[in-house]
C-alpha positions in Angstrom: 5.5 9.5 16.2 3.3 7.3 18.4 2.0 3.9 17.5 -1.5 4.9 18.6 -1.7 7.2 15.6 -1.5 4.2 13.3 -3.7 1.8 15.1 -6.8 0.6 13.3 -7.9 0.1 9.7 -7.2 2.5 6.9 -8.9 2.3 3.5 -7.0 3.2 0.3 -8.1 6.7 -0.8 -5.6 7.1 -3.7 -2.2 6.2 -5.0 -0.2 8.6 -7.1 3.3 9.2 -8.4 5.2 12.5 -8.0 8.2 13.6 -10.0 10.1 16.5 -8.4 7.1 17.2 -6.1 4.5 17.4 -9.0 1.8 14.7 -9.4 2.5 13.1 -12.8 0.5 9.9 -12.5 -2.7 10.6 -10.5 -4.0 7.0 -10.6 -0.8 4.9 -10.3 -2.7 1.7 -9.5 -5.5 2.4 -12.0 -8.9 4.1 -11.4 -11.0 2.2 -8.9 -8.1 0.7 -7.0 -9.0 -0.3 -3.5 -7.3 -1.7 -0.5 -6.8 -1.6 3.3 -4.0 -1.4 5.7 -4.3 -2.6 9.3 -2.0 -1.7 12.2 -2.6 -3.7 15.3 -1.6 -2.9 18.9 0.6 -6.1 19.1 3.0 -4.6 16.5 1.7 -6.5 13.5 0.3 -5.1 10.3 -1.2 -6.2 7.0 -1.8 -4.6 3.6 -4.2 -5.7 0.8 -4.4 -3.8 -2.5 -6.4 -4.6 -5.6 -5.5 -2.4 -8.6 -8.1 -0.7 -10.6 -9.3 -2.6 -13.7 -8.8 -6.0 -12.1 -10.6 -8.5 -14.3 -13.3 -10.7 -12.9 -13.4 -14.5 -12.8 -16.6 -15.4 -14.8 -16.6 -19.0 -13.7 -15.4 -18.3 -10.1 -12.2 -19.0 -8.4 -12.4 -22.8 -8.4 -13.1 -23.0 -12.2 -10.8 -20.2 -13.4 -8.2 -21.0 -15.9 -4.5 -20.4 -15.2 -4.5 -17.4 -17.6 -7.4 -15.9 -15.7 -5.8 -16.4 -12.3 -2.5 -14.9 -13.6 -4.3 -11.8 -14.9 -6.0 -11.3 -11.5 -2.8 -12.0 -9.5 -1.0 -9.3 -11.5 -3.6 -6.8 -10.2 -3.4 -7.7 -6.5 -0.7 -7.1 -3.9 -0.6 -8.1 -0.3 1.9 -8.4 2.6 2.0 -8.6 6.3 4.5 -8.6 9.2 5.6 -6.4 12.0 6.2 -2.6 12.0 8.5 -0.2 13.8 9.4 3.5 13.6 12.5 5.5 12.8 11.9 9.2 13.1 9.2 10.2 10.7 9.2 6.8 8.9 7.4 3.6 9.5 9.1 0.4 8.6 7.1 -2.7 7.5 9.1 -5.9 8.2 7.6 -8.5 5.8 7.2 -12.1 6.9 4.6 -12.8 4.2 4.1 -11.3 0.7 2.3 -12.0 -2.5 5.8 -11.4 -4.1 7.8 -14.2 -2.4 11.0 -12.5 -3.3 10.2 -9.7 -0.8 9.6 -12.0 2.3 12.2 -10.8 4.8 12.4 -7.4 3.3 11.8 -4.1 5.0 9.5 -1.5 3.3 10.4 1.9 4.5 7.7 4.6 4.2 7.8 8.3 5.0 4.7 9.2 7.1 2.4 12.2 7.0 -0.8 12.6 9.0 -3.6 15.1 8.1 -6.9 14.7 9.9 -8.4 11.3 9.0 -5.7 10.7 6.4 -2.3 8.9 6.5 0.1 9.2 3.6 2.8 6.7 3.2 5.6 7.5 0.7 8.2 5.3 -0.8 11.8 6.4 -0.6 12.6 8.8 -3.5 14.3 7.3 -6.6 16.1 9.2 -9.3 14.7 8.4 -12.7 15.6 10.2 -15.9 17.1 13.0 -13.7 13.9 13.5 -11.7 13.1 12.5 -8.1 10.2 10.0 -8.2 8.1 9.1 -5.2 5.0 6.8 -4.9 2.5 8.0 -2.4 -0.4 6.0 -1.0 -3.0 8.0 0.8 -5.1 6.1 3.3 -8.3 7.2 5.1 -9.1 6.0 8.6 -12.3 3.9 8.7 -12.9 5.4 12.2 -12.9 9.2 12.8 -9.7 10.5 14.2 -9.4 13.2 16.9 
C-alpha cells in the first residue's frame, strides 16, 4: 500500500454492517449520513461524520439549549491525528476525538480500493456467534487513475 493512494479528500458514500459477510444493516449511521476523511501528505488525517437524521438547531448554535446540543452531539463523530500502514491496514493514531476517551487510541482499519472508492473496515468482532464488521465506503472527491 502506498500513501499516495490515500492522499486527498474522500466523501462518505455509505456505512453498513456485515454479519458473516452479509450486509445486515445497510444504513448503519442512518439514511442521509454524510462525512469526509482527509489524508494529508504530512502524515496527518481527519474524519468528520454526521449521522443521518441529525436534528437541526432552530435557534442556532449560540441559542441552542443543552438538550438540543446533546441531541446533535450524539449524531456527530470526529477525530484527527496521524496515520500509518501495516500490510493491508491503515492505522489512525488519534490525538483529538469527539469522544475524549479515545484520545491516544489507534483505530485499525482494513483497506480495500476499487476505482474511486476506498472502503475502511473495523476489525471483526464476534457477536451472538457471528462475525460482525462495520464498513465505511468513501468516494474520492477527485477522480482517481
